[in-house]
Steps between C-alpha positions, in 0.01 A plus 500: 500500500179309451262579781436230759157344448281365775381138473188485289249240400555381148141587415561872554783513244391646170676385181566662164569241235705649215510321164719651226445411132643614171376275221166365376668169424451407864140616514356166614763470773451860610126447519550191717745682730250786540199276565669266751638796697175692494312191621722481812477875585309618805344832577774760513719312252562609144637361175704742290589408141782713356536502120851572378467743206253301290191703419310209340558279800406785734166551327422130502587461871295802604200346327544148633636537854206659677615400849849652453656843465666501159769766459779580258867491591594859579870439500763372256401187309587180689397288793663725760315809380168309483541368853586847633185637334301231677659579833417871465135414435473238779310565822540168677726418796680243284586512133497159334668460160371230271624430147244517224571132415472370858185348653452507878400182677209499750592664832776712334384838627414366845850352537653843434275658763619243756866570420461879542324456832855478633598870530874441432427352157560747218519281192350157433602271215227259391545166329514479121435164332564462124211424268686375190312548179669179374362309803838461670850645503749385233696195609824698518353789705660511848278562801769732639421751221124542552570871533575508127127465435399717799413209735621334818821300474692237693704672776232737625463503882190330651170663588522775759875559448664834464614571139688779331245576230172364353415366155333785312213296354345466850612734780359747750648811659368704791396833345680701768831368369460715189517809725861408562629416151439635151318195370609262225794617299478532119876444479437129559203291407300376208388710202264311271639154425866578578596219745652714775414545866626579848259789563348316796843414642611862463193631680518257790871560554434876513216442744727304732782747462259774603359294792710204613202386714285434193420133462445315172347159528382225271161334521394206288134548594468805277546301183449567130538303184720683247447431132820396317461518120658240275775731371638538854575131496766549239866493585552825311259680728656336805850625407375846404313538827807386696720743310267795560469403869878537521480843340223600733706386798788720378269806501360395838846480666586840360188637676504321833852355533629152432455391865125545495462443127661152502439378854253228402672409175824393663326236710277397213800425273711338767233268629192467278662504156794286597271234649279521194788426265619208706161330531327601177457309179767580235280743304382679814856527630612642170214750507600611851861560383379681186255718696760591761755582225251719312416687821869562578557610138219756525628627836863533401413646159277767650767591756764533229272712278404730787862555601599566135211735450579689817865529397407636158203711606662846464615415148161369395294799601635712216798638684859485395438717192251265335255682268183389328505414131232564242459356151465698178489395137735683268439443130798560269545518123762332283758759607432467872311824529200516737163489326232696682471543877586251771204269573503422870367168618253537787704266717563754773186709457407456865840477666652792303191718453706814560752412233464714178401298194680716245863478604720194536717678752213569742578868532225761526294680767334178614823298529461223764708493816721226358648517152336257262706285268361424157532183298433546130352217296654588167281398204527529123190465288318382813744220572712492820876522444644534851464692826709800598529632853528878560621649822300803625591813300707318235424566130427235242823331387491557127792264410331210680167571321681480166648167600156372594358619166769311314441186713129521423569518128715184524252310707298243306185325602524159335196325359248743652270731307535875558128550533192323637513130425255422218476149361497405133120498510496861621395393851640689800491276810274609786659552839372473854699677768470322836573699821463319835444724802387509862402864454794738540292803408735765358737245340218300342331800349829625364582160348158463340507851358837440334384173345178656363714771333686236294502551126429136414183464286332196656529433872304473819604514865396244768571606858487199733365592845690268736335608823293261712179661385425678176414866450775720640716496185209590269426795728862618476476497118178702492679793316533265199141370518425608148775304327362177351852360461531466877344225713551363849485132595518359848737224614452435871786244522788713631812513287640643179500163322129420540418868423696495175352165408154642554582787265642263234194272516255782439712699252358592154843554344729264309795655681514554879705796618583490870595784730452609861310773677821686593616546140454786250527389138617700201257592226669263254521215751242268357593566137865410562418213736283329235726558193738200568207259479525543124747213538288191560771344721475782756282391788585779749628854478641708786580867513723760663410597863651821629471653850235767526743714700643484851315662785701303763841333519333157516375544145853566376622196692270282296671621184835409657351155578437459125171674434272389220678648198659247260670764286425686177575239240247240385574134568363166397507191721445148368583174668691381193734803490822543690522797732864530615425826681266315732671191654181414691285490185220397477470508881593871496307708754441858395625458140179464302317799643246579769146390561380863528575555129437197284261353242428148381271308272184431692439148366860389560511608861153359567605162357801501730289571804555871550681626804592250768273540800762361737724799429481877521350754741222341703692174550766411763766526226392860421660520152645292212186478287652702211824303487305176507279614213808601294658161552168323418479692172862436409485125560179490297700636204386861503731795432515786756569839341625798701374822343638816668285722277204393715598700805326575831573671829478308833449646847747319725447424869571815697638365831791280592270269695278442195800463278651237735176306490493520121856368468435219745192408296707499183750269667217267603357487149837434336587192702145377501486505124850351448450223752157420367627471144792291614259261673276481191730255310850350514595694186400832652689410821819432304475821295439715806775328701748579228419869535527519879869613506426778250194592700706535821748722321219706354357548854829574685742652249497879550582540127218281371210648304291469806729695727702741286255791541513487881692777676692471825200649678268216397386352832643158587173428678322500165739237366442287805124528480510382138716204593272418791206502260684248279534262792135545588394436142675165506349406835151597387531294183615191689234564759237512232605163369527339847169648599335347192435841354616365165771592255538826311299351214194458730450879495430517126223357286371605155270800511152501341478813289224743403450546121728747323313814393473543122439877505723779635434643842272809481693822498465850361701817496250670727491218747297180545138519599399205717583467863775295670369155565587248767459129456547179694557255218420133582762350731533199273667723241818453699575136587673554831750231598450342839 
């Protein structure tokens, strides 16, 4: 138990103020928080600034904050780890936690000293007043939900009352309490900008469980003003924050029990929210209902997912006879006979390092503990024909190889040249490959190396660094510093869409080829991806995406979900054509191809506004940007051509948790795009409404193209999480409109382009000579929509 403390004068209490920061975007606010805290400190007090895994911010803070101890988070990235690092370094009697965007009012530190003069007080919650960037809260924002923006809210008990837990932006804890508990938990709490929480609640509940005599009180005298940026006044953020609060509460109740975990919430809902609905204005009442519904959805969804995951855990760890799978290319001749040796993809180079590279059966002295299955990508003359799975120890099936050779001979590639596209004037179009990344080191280097090995004669590669600050991605690519075809540009606005738009705007090529940092491309990829542009009506080309192997069951589950592959036969999609095989056409998700293997005419996509900044990773919707671009191209009259000869390998998510998040994001993107297009015009609404029955059958029918590959072992929880994402996508879209965030069209405006290069990119057989360069092209090159 916490030791009894004798009454003390508040002046003898020493305080350690801990301010955690993770981004330079808040530098001005961080500087204000530091200065106003340091100005109130007395002798024996200290200010500790903890930087959360951001070397540039760390160096800047060390230089600027001369009256503080500036240290780096020594634990896992996130607010909990940063706070624990601060606690470990603190020497004061009381640790005071202040957000980097909160500014203490005069008398703040003195008020905390007075509160802790009472020996029974263990935790004190200060007052947090919102400082809205817009000047005031939105008219619809209910006072009962001030916690959404980290501030006080209607329903809090008065000054001096006992509370269950503090608001994390402004709280203080007697340092001796940390001798009793393990500190803040990384299982709950915020990481970066993800709108989650409950780490303070979790800690205070554990403190009281360890010592029932511990007292937590609220004081309004220790007050701060908490900055609330404009984007947190949007309904989409409001609903997202409520949803993640529900998920955090689910984790919390698993840790501390539902009695302690929901003790305050029951009274809050029964009294405060009910009263707020009855007396509020219509918009505020609707927001209360929507916020409560989103919180419940997050809570229930997290509980269902955790139960399903627990039930399926033994099966998902690789038990039950599951074996890894590796990919190998098998070239055959016209008679189906193998040509040369198997060429193994490097998909499982790390996970299956002990697996021999010269035998498809995996036998040999270094055979791994588990047998390794092999999937052959069968090619003829460099073109993929089909895949063929081999069980460990089984020989090549010669009859099947002869069948595939015959099928390849019969396969035609209509209206596409067999070699590099060269126009009538002898001109070969230049290509810029755009790869957005946040710096996955091994994956990015592997992706870039594969692209640079392409056999296309005129291309360059633009890697878009999508981190908050520039520099880390260029450092990762140092091994390729001599290749003049490679450059790095910085796009600080988080998200795949602004990153790709940045790459398009600064590209030197006539054709943009898009891929991701977790993809390995074939040597012929660019050549085959560009060839269909010989047809002037073709505005976009997509290619075949194959799994890079399975190192975990989750990666195989993604293939059962549908994967990225669209088959081995080329296809042409035009709005004027009938497509009886696709009843949802043109609103056909997953038919045209995947955004990690596609190319388009630079000028065309720039005129149409590039990728929609309201969609994709980095936005609340999380996905949908590729489908939206396909539809935009189709309705503009362009042809989309699927070219399986342009093939790549993709590294799938390797855990069930990450896969579930991916499928939920896909569900969000699908309904967000469909609903947004339906709302764009009465004609679109009618066309989409007519396809709703077919869409429902496509989603639910176990024999539909979407579901036919799924086995009986495919987890039902993954289906539910995808459906839940679809509901969320609709709510987010409606919320964006109600919150005046604008329609889907508001996320796209024409892009201003750099001039097209008139000379080929430098290249030689012995390797290029000038170093990798990094640039920050003028921001006005991309006309970001507001």
